[in-house]
C-alpha positions as CSV (number, residue, x, y, z in Angstrom):
1,M,35.5,2.7,-0.6
2,L,32.1,3.8,-1.7
3,R,32.2,6.9,0.6
4,R,35.7,7.7,-0.6
5,A,34.6,7.6,-4.2
6,V,31.6,9.9,-3.5
7,A,33.8,12.3,-1.5
8,L,36.4,12.4,-4.3
9,C,33.8,12.5,-7.0
10,D,35.8,9.6,-8.5
11,G,33.4,7.9,-11.0
12,P,35.6,5.0,-12.0
13,L,36.3,4.1,-8.3
14,F,32.6,4.3,-7.6
15,I,31.8,1.8,-10.4
16,R,34.6,-0.6,-9.4
17,T,33.4,-0.5,-5.8
18,L,29.8,-1.2,-6.8
19,D,31.0,-4.2,-8.9
20,T,32.8,-5.5,-5.8
21,I,29.7,-5.1,-3.6
22,N,27.5,-6.8,-6.2
23,K,29.9,-9.8,-6.4
24,L,29.8,-10.1,-2.6
25,L,26.0,-10.0,-2.7
26,R,25.9,-12.7,-5.4
27,I,28.0,-15.0,-3.3
28,L,25.6,-14.5,-0.4
29,K,22.6,-15.1,-2.6
30,Y,24.0,-17.9,-4.7
31,P,26.8,-19.7,-2.6
32,P,29.3,-21.5,-4.8
33,L,28.9,-25.3,-5.1
34,P,31.5,-27.4,-3.2
35,S,34.3,-28.9,-5.2
36,D,33.3,-32.3,-4.0
37,T,30.2,-33.4,-6.0
38,F,29.0,-35.6,-3.1
39,A,29.4,-32.9,-0.4
40,P,26.3,-31.1,0.8
41,P,25.8,-27.6,-0.7
42,Q,26.7,-24.6,1.4
43,P,23.8,-23.2,3.5
44,N,22.1,-20.2,1.9
45,A,21.7,-17.8,4.8
46,L,19.4,-15.4,2.9
47,R,16.9,-18.2,1.8
48,T,16.9,-19.6,5.3
49,A,16.0,-16.2,6.8
50,V,13.2,-15.7,4.3
51,A,11.8,-19.2,4.8
52,G,11.5,-18.4,8.5
53,W,9.1,-15.5,7.7
54,S,6.3,-17.9,6.6
55,S,5.3,-18.5,10.1
56,T,5.9,-15.0,11.5
57,G,4.9,-12.8,8.5
58,L,7.0,-10.4,6.5
59,P,9.0,-8.2,8.9
60,R,7.8,-4.6,8.9
61,A,11.3,-3.3,8.2
62,V,11.6,-5.5,5.1
63,A,8.1,-4.5,3.8
64,L,8.9,-0.8,4.3
65,R,12.3,-1.3,2.5
66,I,10.6,-2.9,-0.6
67,V,7.8,-0.3,-0.6
68,E,10.4,2.5,-0.6
69,E,12.6,0.9,-3.3
70,T,9.5,0.4,-5.5
71,Y,8.3,4.0,-5.0
72,Q,11.7,5.6,-5.6
73,R,12.2,3.7,-8.9
74,T,8.7,4.5,-10.3
75,V,6.9,7.4,-8.8
76,G,9.9,9.2,-7.3
77,P,11.2,10.6,-10.6
78,R,7.7,11.6,-11.7
79,T,6.2,13.2,-8.5
80,H,6.0,16.6,-10.3
81,E,3.3,15.0,-12.6
82,L,1.0,14.4,-9.6
83,N,0.6,18.2,-9.0
84,H,-1.5,18.6,-12.2
85,Y,-4.9,18.7,-10.6
86,Q,-7.6,21.3,-10.1
87,A,-7.2,23.1,-6.8
88,F,-9.9,22.7,-4.2
89,S,-11.5,19.9,-6.2
90,D,-12.2,16.2,-5.4
91,T,-9.1,15.2,-7.4
92,V,-6.5,17.0,-5.1
93,Y,-3.8,14.4,-4.6
94,G,-2.5,13.2,-1.3
95,E,-0.8,10.0,0.0
96,L,-0.8,8.0,3.3
97,M,2.8,7.4,4.3
98,P,4.1,3.8,4.7
99,S,4.3,4.1,8.5
100,L,0.6,4.8,8.7
101,V,-0.3,2.1,6.2
102,S,1.6,-0.4,8.3
103,R,-0.4,0.7,11.4
104,L,-3.7,0.4,9.5
105,L,-2.8,-3.2,8.4
106,S,-2.2,-4.1,12.1
107,L,-5.4,-2.3,13.2
108,T,-7.5,-4.2,10.6
109,R,-5.7,-7.5,11.1
110,A,-5.3,-7.9,7.4
111,R,-3.9,-11.3,6.4
112,P,-4.2,-13.8,3.5
113,G,-7.9,-14.1,2.7
114,T,-8.7,-10.5,3.6
115,L,-10.1,-8.4,0.7
116,L,-9.1,-4.7,0.9
117,L,-10.6,-2.0,-1.4
118,D,-9.1,1.4,-1.8
119,L,-11.6,3.9,-3.3
120,G,-9.3,6.6,-4.9
121,S,-6.1,4.6,-4.8
122,G,-3.8,7.1,-6.4
123,V,-0.4,5.6,-7.3
124,G,-1.4,2.4,-5.6
125,N,0.7,2.8,-2.4
126,V,-1.8,1.4,0.0
127,V,-3.0,-1.6,-2.0
128,L,0.5,-2.7,-3.0
129,H,1.9,-2.2,0.6
130,A,-1.1,-4.2,2.0
131,A,-0.6,-7.1,-0.4
132,L,3.1,-7.2,0.3
133,Q,3.1,-6.9,4.1
134,S,-0.1,-8.9,4.9
135,G,-0.6,-11.1,1.9
136,C,-4.2,-9.9,1.5
137,T,-6.0,-9.5,-1.8
138,A,-6.3,-5.8,-2.7
139,F,-8.2,-3.7,-5.3
140,G,-7.7,-0.1,-6.1
141,V,-9.7,2.3,-8.3
142,E,-8.4,5.7,-9.4
143,I,-10.1,8.2,-11.7
144,M,-7.0,10.3,-12.6
145,E,-4.9,9.0,-15.5
146,K,-1.4,9.8,-14.3
147,P,-1.7,8.3,-10.8
148,A,-3.4,5.2,-12.3
149,E,-0.6,4.8,-14.8
150,M,2.0,5.0,-12.1
151,A,0.1,2.5,-10.0
152,C,0.5,-0.1,-12.8
153,E,4.2,0.7,-13.0
154,Q,4.5,0.3,-9.2
155,R,2.8,-3.0,-9.3
156,A,5.1,-4.4,-12.0
157,Q,8.2,-3.1,-10.1
158,M,7.0,-4.5,-6.7
159,V,6.2,-7.9,-8.1
160,M,9.8,-8.0,-9.5
161,R,11.3,-6.8,-6.3
162,A,9.3,-9.2,-4.2
163,R,10.6,-12.1,-6.4
164,M,14.1,-10.7,-6.0
165,W,13.8,-10.7,-2.2
166,G,12.2,-14.2,-2.3
167,V,8.9,-13.2,-0.7
168,R,5.3,-13.6,-1.8
169,M,2.6,-10.9,-2.0
170,G,-1.2,-11.1,-2.4
171,D,-2.9,-10.3,-5.7
172,V,-3.4,-6.7,-6.6
173,E,-6.1,-5.5,-9.1
174,L,-6.1,-1.9,-10.4
175,E,-8.7,-0.1,-12.3
176,Q,-8.8,3.4,-13.8
177,A,-12.4,4.4,-13.4
178,N,-14.9,6.6,-11.5
179,M,-15.5,4.8,-8.2
180,L,-19.2,5.7,-8.3
181,E,-19.7,4.2,-11.8
182,S,-17.4,1.1,-11.6
183,A,-19.1,-2.2,-12.0
184,R,-16.1,-3.9,-10.4
185,V,-16.4,-1.8,-7.3
186,N,-20.1,-2.7,-7.0
187,E,-19.2,-6.4,-7.4
188,L,-16.4,-6.4,-4.8
189,L,-18.0,-4.2,-2.1
190,P,-20.3,-6.9,-0.7
191,R,-17.2,-9.1,-0.2
192,A,-14.8,-6.5,1.2
193,D,-13.3,-6.9,4.6
194,V,-11.7,-3.4,4.6
195,V,-12.6,-0.3,2.6
196,L,-10.2,2.6,2.6
197,V,-11.4,6.1,1.4
198,N,-9.0,8.9,1.6
199,N,-11.7,11.5,1.6
200,K,-9.8,14.3,3.2
201,V,-10.5,16.7,0.3
202,F,-13.7,15.2,-1.0
203,G,-16.5,17.6,-1.3
204,E,-19.8,17.1,0.4
205,K,-21.5,16.0,-2.8
206,L,-19.0,13.2,-3.4
207,N,-19.0,12.0,0.2
208,E,-22.8,11.9,0.1
209,A,-22.7,9.8,-3.1
210,I,-20.3,7.3,-1.5
211,R,-22.3,6.8,1.7
212,P,-25.1,4.6,0.2
213,K,-22.5,2.2,-1.2
214,F,-21.6,1.2,2.4
215,L,-25.1,-0.3,2.7
216,D,-23.8,-3.2,0.6
217,L,-21.0,-4.1,3.0
218,K,-21.1,-7.3,5.0
219,E,-21.5,-7.5,8.7
220,G,-18.1,-6.7,10.4
221,A,-16.5,-4.9,7.4
222,L,-14.3,-2.0,8.3
223,V,-14.3,1.4,6.7
224,I,-11.2,3.6,7.1
225,S,-11.6,7.3,6.2
226,L,-9.7,10.5,6.8
227,E,-12.9,12.4,7.4
228,P,-16.0,10.8,9.1
229,F,-18.9,9.7,7.0
230,V,-21.2,9.7,10.0
231,A,-21.1,11.2,13.4
232,A,-19.7,9.2,16.3
233,G,-22.3,7.5,18.4
234,G,-24.8,6.6,15.7
235,R,-28.6,6.4,16.2
236,A,-31.0,3.6,17.0
237,V,-32.2,1.6,14.1
238,T,-35.9,2.2,13.2
239,E,-38.0,1.5,10.1
240,R,-37.5,5.1,9.0
241,N,-33.7,5.1,9.1
242,L,-33.1,1.4,8.1
243,D,-31.4,2.5,4.9
244,D,-29.2,5.2,6.5
245,I,-25.6,4.1,7.2
246,S,-25.6,6.4,10.3
247,A,-27.7,3.8,12.0
248,I,-25.6,0.8,11.2
249,L,-22.0,2.0,11.4
250,D,-20.1,2.1,14.7
251,V,-17.6,4.9,14.6
252,S,-14.3,5.2,16.4
253,A,-11.5,7.8,16.0
254,H,-7.8,7.1,15.9
255,D,-4.8,9.4,15.8
256,Y,-2.2,9.6,13.0
257,R,1.2,11.0,13.8
258,S,3.3,13.9,12.4
259,M,4.5,13.2,8.9
260,E,2.2,10.2,8.3
261,V,0.3,11.9,5.6
262,S,1.6,13.9,2.6
263,W,-0.6,16.9,2.9
264,A,0.2,18.0,6.4
265,S,3.3,17.9,8.7
266,G,1.2,17.8,11.9
267,A,-0.9,15.0,13.6
268,G,-4.5,14.4,12.9
269,K,-7.3,11.8,13.2
270,F,-8.8,9.1,11.0
């Protein structure tokens, strides 16, 4: 009926069909009470399915669906506003696609109790996706006004949609600030388990300014970047390079696939 309404451009039929679909969904979500007061209530298949996720974790397909719904209702209509940046500057905008974020969460083994920081969090895609899919606590800092504004809108929308689906997500904190000057970043870095920096377009000056901050990371913390902060292999620790992160970070390279980042259609490395 819905396809027929679209094919015929029949607005009234489209509305009537949506009303019918919504009624069916409401019956599934809120089964009617039995006529016999003493009879057990009808089983709620949706709540039963969601309750089973507590031991297995939120299914990836469900997480991706909620992420997509959230994005299309908040950022989608305003993507043209994200193009207002200075070309070839540190503020050129780019996003990691949900499929790549899901793989990063698996790679880092993020879970409830994990603290994830995103330095340059844009519209909040990564921190929100991480908190939803893994239940981790996430913090994002973004310097540009429009993306930071959209991130707050996305957070409100995702919290609402997670409640609608009957799922829980971890806490998400957002800040509009310069990552190099943020007191909150300095406070959270020593406690972070995962730090993401999408530094694909960062200039050498900004990357050099970020590097010393990693000295505050705890043993075993993971840094994910789109361009390497140090060369693979590292160097032996001596008194002369004790304060150089090149001597204390182990570096490994991983591949991202075609269409997993917004700025290129081909594959690459992180």
